[in-house]
C-alpha positions in Angstrom: 125.1 -45.9 181.8 121.9 -45.4 183.8 120.6 -41.9 182.9 120.7 -39.8 179.7 120.0 -36.0 179.8 118.1 -34.7 176.8 118.0 -31.1 175.9 115.1 -30.1 173.7 112.4 -27.5 172.9 109.7 -26.4 175.2 107.7 -25.8 172.0 106.6 -28.5 169.6 108.3 -27.0 166.5 106.7 -26.6 163.1 106.9 -30.2 161.9 105.4 -33.3 163.5 108.6 -35.2 162.8 110.1 -33.5 165.9 107.5 -35.2 168.1 108.0 -38.4 166.3 111.8 -38.2 167.0 111.0 -37.6 170.7 108.8 -40.7 170.7 111.5 -42.8 169.0 114.2 -41.6 171.4 111.9 -42.4 174.3 111.5 -45.9 173.0 115.2 -46.3 172.6 115.9 -45.1 176.2 113.3 -47.4 177.8 114.5 -50.3 175.7 118.0 -49.8 177.1 116.6 -49.2 180.7 118.0 -45.7 180.6 116.4 -43.1 182.8 115.5 -39.7 181.2 116.8 -36.5 182.8 115.4 -33.4 181.2 114.3 -29.8 181.9 111.1 -30.7 183.8 108.4 -29.1 181.5 105.2 -30.7 180.5 104.9 -28.8 177.2 106.6 -28.9 173.8 109.1 -31.6 172.7 110.1 -31.8 176.4 106.7 -32.8 177.6 106.2 -35.2 174.7 109.5 -37.0 175.4 108.7 -37.3 179.1 105.2 -38.5 178.5 106.4 -41.2 176.1 109.1 -42.5 178.5 106.5 -42.6 181.3 103.9 -44.3 179.1 106.4 -47.0 178.2 107.2 -47.7 181.8 110.5 -45.7 182.1 111.7 -43.3 184.7 111.9 -39.6 184.3 113.8 -37.0 186.4 112.8 -33.4 185.7 114.9 -30.4 186.9 113.3 -27.0 186.5 114.1 -23.6 188.1 111.5 -22.1 190.3 111.1 -19.1 188.0 110.2 -21.3 185.0 108.0 -23.8 187.0 104.9 -21.9 186.2 105.9 -20.4 182.9 107.0 -23.7 181.3 104.3 -25.6 183.2 106.3 -28.1 185.3 105.3 -31.7 184.5 103.2 -33.0 187.4 103.6 -36.8 186.9 107.4 -37.4 186.8 109.3 -40.1 188.7 111.1 -37.2 190.4 110.8 -33.4 190.0 113.6 -31.2 191.3 112.9 -27.4 191.6 116.1 -25.3 191.7 116.7 -21.7 192.6 118.5 -20.8 189.4 119.2 -21.9 185.8 122.9 -22.5 186.7 121.8 -24.9 189.5 119.4 -26.6 187.1 122.2 -27.3 184.6 124.5 -28.5 187.4 121.9 -30.9 188.8 121.0 -32.2 185.3 124.7 -32.9 184.7 125.1 -34.6 188.1 122.1 -36.9 187.4 123.3 -37.9 183.9 125.8 -40.3 182.3 125.4 -38.7 178.8 123.8 -35.8 177.0 121.7 -35.6 173.8 120.3 -32.5 172.1 117.0 -32.9 170.1 115.7 -30.0 168.1 115.1 -26.9 170.2 115.8 -23.2 170.5 118.3 -21.0 172.1 118.1 -22.7 175.5 118.8 -26.1 173.9 121.8 -24.8 172.1 123.1 -23.0 175.3 122.8 -26.2 177.3 124.4 -28.3 174.7 127.3 -25.9 174.2 127.9 -25.6 177.9 128.0 -29.4 178.5 130.2 -29.9 175.5 132.6 -27.1 176.8 132.7 -28.9 180.1 133.8 -32.0 178.3 136.5 -30.1 176.5 137.7 -28.6 179.8 137.8 -32.0 181.4 135.1 -31.4 183.9 133.4 -34.6 182.9 134.1 -37.7 180.7 130.5 -38.3 179.5 129.4 -38.5 175.9 127.7 -35.6 174.2 125.5 -36.0 171.2 123.5 -34.0 168.7 120.5 -35.7 167.2 120.0 -34.1 163.8 116.3 -34.7 163.1 115.1 -33.9 159.6 118.3 -31.9 158.9 117.4 -29.4 161.6 121.0 -29.0 162.7 122.6 -29.1 159.2 123.6 -25.4 159.2 125.0 -25.7 162.7 127.0 -28.8 161.7 128.5 -26.9 158.8 129.4 -24.0 161.0 131.1 -26.3 163.5 133.2 -27.6 160.6 134.0 -24.0 159.7 135.2 -23.4 163.3 137.4 -26.4 163.0 138.7 -25.5 159.6 139.5 -22.0 160.8 141.4 -23.4 163.8 139.2 -22.0 166.5 138.1 -25.6 167.5 140.6 -28.5 167.5 139.7 -31.8 166.0 139.8 -33.5 169.4 137.3 -30.9 170.7 135.1 -31.2 167.7 135.0 -35.0 168.0 133.8 -34.8 171.6 130.3 -34.1 170.1 128.8 -37.1 168.4 126.4 -36.2 165.6 123.9 -38.7 164.3 120.5 -38.8 162.6 119.3 -42.0 164.4 118.7 -42.2 168.1 119.4 -46.0 168.3 122.7 -45.6 166.6 123.7 -42.6 168.8 122.9 -44.5 172.0 124.8 -47.5 170.6 127.8 -45.1 170.2 127.3 -43.8 173.7 127.5 -47.4 175.0 131.0 -47.8 173.6 132.2 -44.3 174.4 135.7 -43.9 175.7 136.5 -40.4 176.7 139.7 -39.1 175.2 142.4 -37.9 177.6 142.0 -34.2 178.0 144.0 -31.8 180.1 141.7 -30.3 182.7 142.1 -26.5 182.4 140.2 -25.6 185.5 138.9 -27.2 188.7 135.2 -27.8 189.4 135.3 -24.8 191.9 136.2 -22.6 188.9 132.9 -23.3 187.0 
């Protein structure tokens, strides 16, 4: 693994523990010599994570759509900043640059990105690990709902297990290091995305 994509909020959230979690994840990435790939903003948890990785001597690739570059205030000091024409292109580029995916606390966009990349794993479009970092119980209700989806047989166990859930960044990255993608039947080709 060389690069980890992190989905997270463009706002700081209500509690300082979210920024602390971003700092700890940044330390864990740099310690493992993993490059950060993220949404390219210089604000919120996104900006905090990028700033911390850079401050610790790590590399950061930001990918931001042109329409959000001003609104989200694109980070000016990244190792690389890629400006895309659309959100779809942004997500594709982030996926191409990354060897694994983690969601920190965030809003609707964070969930949308996580669910899309997890769906791509289910469909066999990639064999990269996907993780949910449950900071301060932020995702507890979502985790319970995912269990309900599995129990009600809308999500199979194999699909559910494609998403690694943890409360500790170090442990999650350790699990990523030993990840073996299960054999999945590819339902569609890349051209069908």
